[in-house]
C-alpha positions as CSV (number, residue, x, y, z in Angstrom):
1,M,35.2,-33.5,3.3
2,R,33.2,-31.4,0.4
3,E,29.9,-30.3,1.7
4,K,26.7,-31.4,-0.6
5,S,25.6,-28.7,-2.7
6,R,22.5,-27.1,-1.5
7,E,19.2,-26.8,-3.6
8,L,18.9,-23.8,-5.2
9,P,15.5,-22.1,-5.5
10,P,14.3,-21.7,-9.2
11,L,15.2,-18.5,-11.1
12,S,13.4,-16.9,-13.6
13,K,14.9,-16.3,-16.9
14,E,16.3,-13.1,-16.5
15,G,17.5,-14.3,-13.2
16,K,19.3,-17.2,-14.7
17,R,20.9,-14.8,-17.4
18,L,22.1,-12.3,-14.3
19,L,23.6,-15.4,-12.8
20,Y,25.6,-16.5,-15.9
21,R,26.7,-12.7,-15.9
22,A,27.6,-12.9,-12.5
23,T,29.9,-15.7,-12.5
24,H,31.4,-14.6,-15.8
25,R,32.8,-11.4,-15.5
26,G,36.4,-12.1,-16.8
27,T,38.5,-12.0,-13.3
28,R,38.3,-14.8,-11.2
29,E,38.0,-12.8,-7.7
30,L,34.6,-11.0,-9.8
31,D,33.1,-14.0,-10.8
32,L,33.4,-15.3,-6.9
33,M,32.2,-12.6,-5.3
34,L,29.3,-11.5,-7.7
35,G,28.5,-15.1,-8.2
36,S,28.1,-16.5,-4.4
37,F,25.9,-13.4,-3.9
38,A,23.8,-13.9,-7.0
39,R,23.3,-17.9,-6.1
40,T,22.4,-16.8,-2.8
41,H,20.2,-13.5,-3.3
42,L,18.8,-13.4,-6.8
43,A,15.6,-15.5,-6.5
44,G,14.1,-13.5,-3.7
45,F,14.9,-10.3,-5.8
46,D,11.9,-8.0,-6.5
47,G,11.7,-6.2,-10.1
48,G,13.8,-3.4,-9.2
49,E,16.3,-5.4,-7.2
50,L,17.1,-7.2,-10.3
51,E,17.3,-4.0,-12.8
52,T,19.9,-2.9,-10.2
53,F,22.1,-5.8,-10.1
54,A,22.0,-5.7,-13.8
55,A,23.1,-2.5,-13.6
56,I,26.0,-3.2,-11.4
57,L,27.1,-6.1,-13.9
58,K,27.2,-3.3,-16.3
59,L,29.9,-1.3,-14.2
60,E,33.8,-1.7,-15.2
61,E,35.7,-4.3,-13.2
62,T,38.3,-2.3,-11.9
63,D,35.8,0.0,-10.6
64,L,33.7,-3.1,-9.0
65,Q,37.0,-4.6,-7.7
66,V,38.1,-1.7,-5.9
67,W,34.9,-0.8,-4.2
68,L,34.2,-4.5,-3.2
69,L,37.6,-5.2,-2.4
70,G,37.5,-2.1,0.2
71,Q,40.5,-0.1,-1.7
72,E,37.9,2.7,-2.5
73,D,34.9,3.9,-0.7
74,I,31.7,3.1,-2.4
75,P,30.4,6.1,-4.6
76,S,26.9,7.5,-3.6
77,G,24.0,6.9,-5.8
78,P,21.3,4.4,-6.8
79,L,23.3,1.5,-6.9
80,A,25.5,2.1,-3.5
81,P,23.1,0.0,-1.4
82,M,23.2,-2.9,-3.6
83,L,27.3,-2.7,-3.7
84,R,27.1,-2.5,0.0
85,R,25.1,-5.3,0.4
86,I,27.3,-7.2,-2.3
87,R,30.7,-6.4,0.1
88,E,29.0,-7.4,3.1
89,H,28.0,-10.7,1.6
90,C,31.5,-11.2,0.6
91,L,32.9,-10.2,4.2
92,V,30.2,-12.6,6.0
93,A,29.7,-15.4,3.8
94,G,32.8,-15.2,1.0
95,G,35.3,-17.0,3.3
96,G,37.6,-14.5,2.6
97,L,36.9,-13.4,-0.8
98,C,36.7,-9.8,0.6
99,P,39.1,-8.5,3.2
């Protein structure tokens, strides 16, 4: 049986743009991982978190994929905490999207 879709909180114009970018990366795996995270968390982000997520969406797909799938360690730096949040989201809520 299919679960009813839950009501999403309203997003700002920037939030809608980021949600679209998160769900249209080019690879299905990243669309699922980043899109699920964005749908769950974007509405609660402050300005700094929105900027960080936008910067993550500009990263190369191959880098994002190996970091989020745990094939390589997430490098230290200002994006690392958000990348870890995305990876954790995939592990907990992703239904097997991440290992």
